[in-house]
C-alpha positions as CSV (number, residue, x, y, z in Angstrom):
1,M,75.2,117.8,99.3
2,T,76.1,121.5,100.1
3,V,78.1,121.5,102.7
4,R,78.4,124.8,105.2
5,T,81.4,127.0,106.0
6,V,82.1,129.3,109.2
7,A,82.4,131.5,105.9
8,D,79.5,130.7,105.1
9,E,77.2,131.3,108.7
10,D,79.6,134.9,108.7
11,W,78.5,136.3,105.7
12,M,74.7,134.9,106.9
13,H,75.3,136.7,110.1
14,R,76.7,140.0,107.6
15,A,73.5,140.0,105.8
16,L,71.2,139.6,109.2
17,A,73.1,142.6,111.0
18,L,72.1,144.6,107.0
19,A,68.3,143.5,107.9
20,R,68.2,144.7,111.5
21,H,69.6,148.4,110.0
22,A,67.3,148.9,107.4
23,E,64.1,148.3,110.7
24,S,66.2,150.1,113.5
25,A,67.9,152.7,111.9
26,E,66.2,153.0,108.6
27,D,62.0,151.7,109.3
28,E,62.3,149.7,106.3
29,V,61.3,146.1,105.7
30,P,64.3,144.1,107.4
31,V,66.3,142.4,104.9
32,G,69.6,142.8,104.0
33,A,71.4,141.1,101.0
34,V,75.3,140.3,100.3
35,L,76.4,139.9,97.2
36,L,79.9,137.6,97.2
37,R,81.9,136.0,94.5
38,G,84.3,133.6,96.3
39,N,84.9,135.5,99.7
40,E,85.1,138.9,97.6
41,V,82.1,141.4,98.9
42,L,81.2,142.8,95.6
43,G,78.1,144.8,97.0
44,E,76.1,145.0,100.5
45,G,72.1,146.8,100.4
46,W,69.1,146.4,102.6
47,N,65.8,147.2,101.3
48,R,64.7,150.8,101.2
49,T,61.5,151.0,99.5
50,I,59.8,152.8,101.6
51,G,62.3,155.5,102.2
52,S,63.7,156.0,98.8
53,S,59.5,155.2,97.4
54,D,61.4,153.1,94.8
55,P,59.9,149.9,94.7
56,T,62.7,147.8,93.3
57,A,64.9,149.2,96.0
58,H,64.8,145.6,97.3
59,A,67.9,144.6,99.1
60,E,69.4,141.9,96.5
61,I,68.9,145.0,94.0
62,V,70.6,147.6,96.5
63,A,73.6,145.1,96.7
64,L,73.6,144.9,93.1
65,R,73.3,148.3,92.3
66,D,76.5,148.6,94.9
67,A,78.4,145.9,93.2
68,G,78.1,148.1,90.1
69,R,79.4,150.6,91.5
70,R,82.4,149.2,93.5
71,V,83.5,147.0,90.5
72,R,82.5,149.5,88.1
73,M,80.3,147.4,86.1
74,A,82.5,144.3,86.1
75,P,80.5,141.7,85.2
76,V,78.9,139.8,88.5
77,M,79.4,136.5,87.1
78,R,79.2,133.3,89.3
79,A,78.9,135.7,92.0
80,I,76.1,134.4,95.1
81,V,73.8,136.5,97.3
82,V,73.1,135.7,100.6
83,M,69.8,137.1,102.4
84,A,68.6,137.8,105.5
C-alpha cells in the first residue's frame, strides 16, 4: 500500500500548474511534469511539442532535459516523475 503525503499533493499541484502554463501561455497540450529525488526537484517541464515542432518534447522528456542541465548530467537514478 502506498501512503500519500502532503508533499505528494504539493508536487501534484506543481505539475498541474505547469500543465496550466502549457495550455494558457503556450497553447500546448496541458501536461506538466516534475522530476524528483526525495523532496529535491531535479527538473520540471511541460509539453512543448507544438511550439518547438519537436515530437519528443513531451513534459517528462523536457523535465529530464531540465534535470540534465540543473545537475550537470548527474544520474537521475531513484528519481520519480510526477505528471498531471
